[in-house]
One Martini backbone bead per residue (centre of mass of N, CA, C, O) as a GRO file, in nm:
protein
  284
    1MET     BB    1   0.095   0.037   0.024
    2ILE     BB    2   0.042   0.374  -0.096
    3GLY     BB    3   0.156   0.691   0.016
    4TRP     BB    4   0.132   1.039   0.077
    5LEU     BB    5   0.363   1.313   0.136
    6ILE     BB    6   0.275   1.652   0.192
    7TYR     BB    7   0.482   1.926   0.078
    8SER     BB    8   0.658   2.185   0.080
    9GLU     BB    9   0.972   2.259   0.002
   10ALA     BB   10   1.041   2.442   0.244
   11ASP     BB   11   0.927   2.253   0.470
   12ALA     BB   12   1.097   2.005   0.397
   13ASP     BB   13   1.375   2.131   0.462
   14ARG     BB   14   1.289   2.181   0.777
   15ASN     BB   15   1.176   1.845   0.794
   16LYS     BB   16   1.366   1.594   0.744
   17SER     BB   17   1.357   1.422   1.002
   18TYR     BB   18   1.049   1.387   1.015
   19ILE     BB   19   1.018   1.252   0.740
   20ASP     BB   20   1.194   1.007   0.804
   21TRP     BB   21   1.013   0.904   1.033
   22LEU     BB   22   0.758   0.860   0.867
   23ILE     BB   23   0.874   0.663   0.658
   24SER     BB   24   0.974   0.455   0.865
   25GLY     BB   25   0.698   0.410   1.008
   26ALA     BB   26   0.556   0.298   0.760
   27MET     BB   27   0.737   0.051   0.711
   28GLU     BB   28   0.677  -0.080   0.994
   29ASN     BB   29   0.354  -0.094   0.887
   30GLY     BB   30   0.359  -0.192   0.566
   31PHE     BB   31   0.415   0.092   0.418
   32GLU     BB   32   0.436   0.343   0.170
   33LEU     BB   33   0.613   0.665   0.155
   34LYS     BB   34   0.569   0.954  -0.047
   35LEU     BB   35   0.729   1.241  -0.147
   36LEU     BB   36   0.548   1.547  -0.210
   37TYR     BB   37   0.511   1.848  -0.391
   38THR     BB   38   0.307   2.111  -0.440
   39GLU     BB   39   0.462   2.245  -0.686
   40ASP     BB   40   0.418   1.955  -0.864
   41LEU     BB   41   0.112   1.997  -0.850
   42VAL     BB   42  -0.179   1.913  -1.054
   43ILE     BB   43  -0.514   2.005  -1.091
   44GLY     BB   44  -0.822   1.852  -1.237
   45ILE     BB   45  -1.043   1.827  -1.535
   46ARG     BB   46  -1.128   1.533  -1.736
   47ASN     BB   47  -1.401   1.432  -1.875
   48GLY     BB   48  -1.539   1.477  -1.579
   49VAL     BB   49  -1.259   1.415  -1.423
   50ASN     BB   50  -1.063   1.385  -1.164
   51VAL     BB   51  -0.717   1.498  -1.157
   52LEU     BB   52  -0.354   1.416  -1.161
   53PHE     BB   53  -0.039   1.595  -1.144
   54TYR     BB   54   0.322   1.508  -1.170
   55GLN     BB   55   0.565   1.651  -1.321
   56GLY     BB   56   0.361   1.651  -1.593
   57LYS     BB   57   0.212   1.381  -1.492
   58GLU     BB   58  -0.006   1.151  -1.478
   59ILE     BB   59  -0.150   1.018  -1.168
   60SER     BB   60  -0.208   0.789  -0.950
   61LYS     BB   61  -0.377   0.718  -0.684
   62PRO     BB   62  -0.361   0.680  -0.359
   63ALA     BB   63  -0.457   0.539  -0.058
   64PHE     BB   64  -0.315   0.796   0.083
   65ILE     BB   65  -0.286   1.112   0.283
   66ILE     BB   66  -0.035   1.321   0.420
   67MET     BB   67  -0.104   1.650   0.526
   68ARG     BB   68   0.175   1.908   0.534
   69ALA     BB   69  -0.012   2.117   0.394
   70ILE     BB   70  -0.169   2.431   0.312
   71SER     BB   71  -0.458   2.318   0.113
   72GLN     BB   72  -0.782   2.321   0.040
   73ILE     BB   73  -0.792   2.243  -0.262
   74LEU     BB   74  -0.633   1.982  -0.240
   75SER     BB   75  -0.794   1.832  -0.024
   76SER     BB   76  -1.060   1.837  -0.179
   77HIS     BB   77  -0.963   1.686  -0.432
   78PHE     BB   78  -0.878   1.426  -0.300
   79GLU     BB   79  -1.161   1.357  -0.181
   80GLU     BB   80  -1.313   1.357  -0.459
   81MET     BB   81  -1.122   1.095  -0.537
   82GLY     BB   82  -1.127   0.903  -0.264
   83ILE     BB   83  -0.915   1.009  -0.062
   84ARG     BB   84  -0.746   0.964   0.225
   85VAL     BB   85  -0.715   1.232   0.463
   86PHE     BB   86  -0.441   1.354   0.672
   87ASN     BB   87  -0.621   1.571   0.738
   88ASN     BB   88  -0.912   1.672   0.677
   89HIS     BB   89  -1.070   1.929   0.522
   90ALA     BB   90  -1.248   2.029   0.759
   91ILE     BB   91  -1.021   2.057   0.967
   92SER     BB   92  -0.828   2.235   0.806
   93SER     BB   93  -1.020   2.476   0.761
   94MET     BB   94  -1.059   2.542   1.062
   95ALA     BB   95  -0.760   2.540   1.184
   96ASN     BB   96  -0.654   2.762   0.951
   97HIS     BB   97  -0.884   2.944   1.108
   98LYS     BB   98  -0.921   3.120   1.388
   99PHE     BB   99  -1.221   3.201   1.377
  100LEU     BB  100  -1.349   2.929   1.307
  101THR     BB  101  -1.254   2.792   1.561
  102HIS     BB  102  -1.411   2.974   1.761
  103GLN     BB  103  -1.691   2.938   1.638
  104LYS     BB  104  -1.713   2.627   1.687
  105LEU     BB  105  -1.627   2.620   2.004
  106ALA     BB  106  -1.848   2.800   2.126
  107ASN     BB  107  -2.076   2.572   2.105
  108LEU     BB  108  -1.915   2.403   2.347
  109GLY     BB  109  -1.812   2.599   2.585
  110ILE     BB  110  -1.531   2.712   2.538
  111PRO     BB  111  -1.294   2.882   2.667
  112MET     BB  112  -1.253   3.236   2.570
  113LEU     BB  113  -1.175   3.504   2.413
  114ASP     BB  114  -1.246   3.791   2.303
  115THR     BB  115  -1.372   3.808   1.955
  116LEU     BB  116  -1.271   3.951   1.640
  117TYR     BB  117  -1.382   4.014   1.298
  118CYS     BB  118  -1.190   4.150   1.018
  119LYS     BB  119  -1.099   4.370   0.774
  120LYS     BB  120  -0.867   4.579   0.659
  121SER     BB  121  -1.081   4.768   0.501
  122THR     BB  122  -1.274   4.786   0.796
  123ILE     BB  123  -1.128   4.882   1.061
  124ALA     BB  124  -1.230   5.177   1.099
  125LYS     BB  125  -1.536   5.085   1.148
  126ALA     BB  126  -1.450   4.885   1.405
  127ILE     BB  127  -1.294   5.049   1.631
  128ASP     BB  128  -1.538   5.095   1.849
  129THR     BB  129  -1.544   4.767   1.926
  130ILE     BB  130  -1.259   4.805   2.056
  131GLN     BB  131  -1.052   4.692   2.310
  132PHE     BB  132  -0.801   4.818   2.534
  133PRO     BB  133  -0.600   4.609   2.505
  134CYS     BB  134  -0.473   4.403   2.228
  135VAL     BB  135  -0.482   4.132   1.987
  136LEU     BB  136  -0.321   4.078   1.678
  137LYS     BB  137  -0.419   3.862   1.399
  138ASN     BB  138  -0.373   3.629   1.170
  139CYS     BB  139  -0.605   3.402   1.069
  140THR     BB  140  -0.357   3.236   0.889
  141GLY     BB  141  -0.138   3.211   1.085
  142ARG     BB  142   0.205   3.110   1.187
  143GLY     BB  143   0.429   3.093   1.468
  144GLY     BB  144   0.379   3.409   1.577
  145SER     BB  145   0.461   3.633   1.345
  146GLU     BB  146   0.136   3.754   1.339
  147VAL     BB  147   0.164   3.897   1.641
  148PHE     BB  148   0.002   4.172   1.829
  149LEU     BB  149   0.053   4.419   2.068
  150ILE     BB  150  -0.210   4.650   2.154
  151ASN     BB  151  -0.288   4.982   2.296
  152ASP     BB  152  -0.429   5.144   2.046
  153GLN     BB  153  -0.576   5.281   1.778
  154GLU     BB  154  -0.327   5.389   1.632
  155GLU     BB  155  -0.163   5.124   1.642
  156LEU     BB  156  -0.363   4.949   1.491
  157LEU     BB  157  -0.382   5.104   1.222
  158GLU     BB  158  -0.080   5.090   1.159
  159THR     BB  159  -0.044   4.780   1.166
  160VAL     BB  160  -0.251   4.712   0.951
  161GLN     BB  161  -0.134   4.886   0.721
  162ASN     BB  162   0.157   4.718   0.742
  163SER     BB  163   0.028   4.472   0.660
  164ASN     BB  164  -0.009   4.138   0.465
  165PHE     BB  165  -0.308   4.104   0.576
  166ASP     BB  166  -0.676   4.076   0.574
  167GLU     BB  167  -0.744   3.885   0.814
  168LEU     BB  168  -0.878   3.964   1.135
  169LEU     BB  169  -0.774   3.909   1.475
  170ILE     BB  170  -0.938   4.027   1.777
  171GLN     BB  171  -0.817   4.036   2.118
  172SER     BB  172  -0.799   3.988   2.418
  173VAL     BB  173  -0.592   3.978   2.692
  174ALA     BB  174  -0.418   3.770   2.849
  175GLU     BB  175  -0.335   3.714   3.187
  176GLN     BB  176  -0.106   3.514   3.066
  177LEU     BB  177   0.194   3.576   2.945
  178GLY     BB  178   0.421   3.360   2.798
  179LYS     BB  179   0.192   3.116   2.809
  180ASP     BB  180   0.141   2.770   2.706
  181LEU     BB  181  -0.061   2.491   2.566
  182ARG     BB  182   0.015   2.174   2.422
  183VAL     BB  183  -0.207   1.935   2.269
  184PHE     BB  184  -0.184   1.603   2.177
  185ILE     BB  185  -0.363   1.449   1.898
  186ILE     BB  186  -0.503   1.114   1.836
  187GLY     BB  187  -0.790   1.116   1.742
  188LYS     BB  188  -0.942   1.032   2.064
  189GLU     BB  189  -0.647   1.097   2.186
  190ILE     BB  190  -0.454   1.189   2.452
  191ILE     BB  191  -0.106   1.206   2.461
  192ALA     BB  192  -0.001   1.514   2.529
  193ALA     BB  193   0.169   1.784   2.718
  194VAL     BB  194   0.301   2.123   2.657
  195LEU     BB  195   0.481   2.368   2.816
  196ARG     BB  196   0.506   2.704   2.716
  197TYR     BB  197   0.774   2.959   2.739
  198SER     BB  198   0.841   3.319   2.813
  199GLU     BB  199   1.059   3.590   2.937
  200LYS     BB  200   1.058   3.797   2.656
  201ASP     BB  201   0.763   3.715   2.553
  202PHE     BB  202   0.416   3.703   2.489
  203ARG     BB  203   0.516   3.469   2.328
  204ALA     BB  204   0.552   3.093   2.348
  205ASN     BB  205   0.702   3.003   2.112
  206TYR     BB  206   0.952   2.783   2.042
  207SER     BB  207   1.046   2.913   1.763
  208LEU     BB  208   1.104   3.201   1.940
  209GLY     BB  209   1.277   3.087   2.214
  210GLY     BB  210   1.138   2.914   2.398
  211GLY     BB  211   1.022   2.700   2.637
  212ALA     BB  212   0.991   2.347   2.769
  213ILE     BB  213   0.745   2.121   2.926
  214LEU     BB  214   0.609   1.870   3.067
  215TYR     BB  215   0.248   1.810   3.114
  216GLU     BB  216   0.007   1.756   3.366
  217LEU     BB  217  -0.309   1.677   3.350
  218SER     BB  218  -0.599   1.734   3.465
  219GLN     BB  219  -0.913   1.620   3.487
  220THR     BB  220  -1.048   1.883   3.396
  221GLU     BB  221  -0.874   1.923   3.142
  222LYS     BB  222  -0.942   1.655   3.004
  223GLU     BB  223  -1.248   1.706   2.976
  224LEU     BB  224  -1.229   1.956   2.798
  225ILE     BB  225  -1.064   1.830   2.567
  226GLN     BB  226  -1.253   1.586   2.509
  227LYS     BB  227  -1.487   1.757   2.407
  228ILE     BB  228  -1.343   1.830   2.146
  229VAL     BB  229  -1.252   1.553   2.040
  230ASP     BB  230  -1.547   1.423   2.022
  231HIS     BB  231  -1.655   1.639   1.797
  232PHE     BB  232  -1.406   1.560   1.618
  233ASP     BB  233  -1.212   1.442   1.320
  234PHE     BB  234  -0.930   1.371   1.418
  235ASP     BB  235  -0.592   1.280   1.376
  236PHE     BB  236  -0.350   1.522   1.385
  237VAL     BB  237  -0.317   1.746   1.661
  238GLY     BB  238  -0.303   2.077   1.807
  239ILE     BB  239  -0.399   2.214   2.120
  240ASP     BB  240  -0.422   2.550   2.219
  241PHE     BB  241  -0.347   2.716   2.531
  242MET     BB  242  -0.431   2.927   2.782
  243PHE     BB  243  -0.428   3.139   3.080
  244ASP     BB  244  -0.571   3.236   3.351
  245VAL     BB  245  -0.557   3.365   3.669
  246ASP     BB  246  -0.653   3.049   3.763
  247ASN     BB  247  -0.530   2.835   3.554
  248GLN     BB  248  -0.728   2.825   3.324
  249LEU     BB  249  -0.839   2.726   3.029
  250ILE     BB  250  -0.775   2.882   2.701
  251LEU     BB  251  -0.834   2.926   2.394
  252ASN     BB  252  -0.640   2.953   2.095
  253GLU     BB  253  -0.570   2.687   1.901
  254ILE     BB  254  -0.542   2.487   1.598
  255GLU     BB  255  -0.317   2.239   1.477
  256ASP     BB  256  -0.276   2.076   1.185
  257VAL     BB  257   0.040   2.122   1.126
  258VAL     BB  258   0.193   1.965   1.359
  259GLY     BB  259   0.448   1.992   1.574
  260SER     BB  260   0.713   1.778   1.766
  261ARG     BB  261   0.974   1.896   1.892
  262THR     BB  262   0.895   1.944   2.188
  263LEU     BB  263   0.821   1.652   2.261
  264TYR     BB  264   1.105   1.529   2.198
  265THR     BB  265   1.260   1.714   2.403
  266VAL     BB  266   1.069   1.631   2.681
  267SER     BB  267   1.046   1.328   2.562
  268ASP     BB  268   0.982   0.962   2.472
  269ILE     BB  269   0.761   1.015   2.273
  270ASP     BB  270   0.644   0.834   1.979
  271ILE     BB  271   0.438   0.993   1.767
  272VAL     BB  272   0.489   0.865   1.491
  273THR     BB  273   0.420   0.573   1.562
  274LEU     BB  274   0.135   0.635   1.660
  275TYR     BB  275   0.035   0.752   1.388
  276MET     BB  276   0.090   0.507   1.206
  277ASP     BB  277  -0.092   0.314   1.364
  278TYR     BB  278  -0.350   0.476   1.318
  279ILE     BB  279  -0.353   0.465   1.008
  280LYS     BB  280  -0.361   0.162   0.976
  281LYS     BB  281  -0.636   0.126   1.125
  282ALA     BB  282  -0.802   0.328   0.940
  283LEU     BB  283  -0.749   0.142   0.664
  284VAL     BB  284  -0.896  -0.139   0.742
   0.00000   0.00000   0.00000
């Protein structure tokens, strides 16, 4: 059985070790995993049938796809061709848009910060609905690079004007800055949690130079997280939380293309092997 591992070329270069682990883990579970780049894929319709081209040639569809690139149109096309995609298009679409994530989870009663959505072109009209200080985010941003702590209207308008993204997420400020929790999920199971922190930045992202330690979830925290997990058809995601003044969890975001570097750094949990075992069972 052959599956595809989909990455952009740039992300593949940054994740060579992880890719090797995935390919090795697939072999140990009795199937082959081929690395394909999004830049070499062309999708289309010929004679009323959805088709795929790779490096200029039409290619037969695989048994499954592990999607490690963010492309809603690709994920949708794969699924329309009857290919099992990990994570599926619905999860990817929600998780890769911060407002859609909050919109969906609000209906579950998950604690979250006050959140507004607007476009860059309409920010001036929305300015009176915003309380300061606030945090401005790119709705589709990743890695904390497009997250800004804003003190007043003037700073917000200037930051938005100088930004290169159109969809804005504006939130109240968390009571504990520079600290968050990533919870790793495979299927319906909570695998582990990692506390990330920074003493120099209000963002706790490990990729921005913060630290990390393995975190033991309380029973109350597990129940809250399981409420989310039971509602969605996750394959492998990270659910990120912040903390309020009483150290209770507050939703931050869901990572579709979740990285595992922090987990490998602070524990001996082999999440790649667990994920490959999950995929094997899902395909039976």
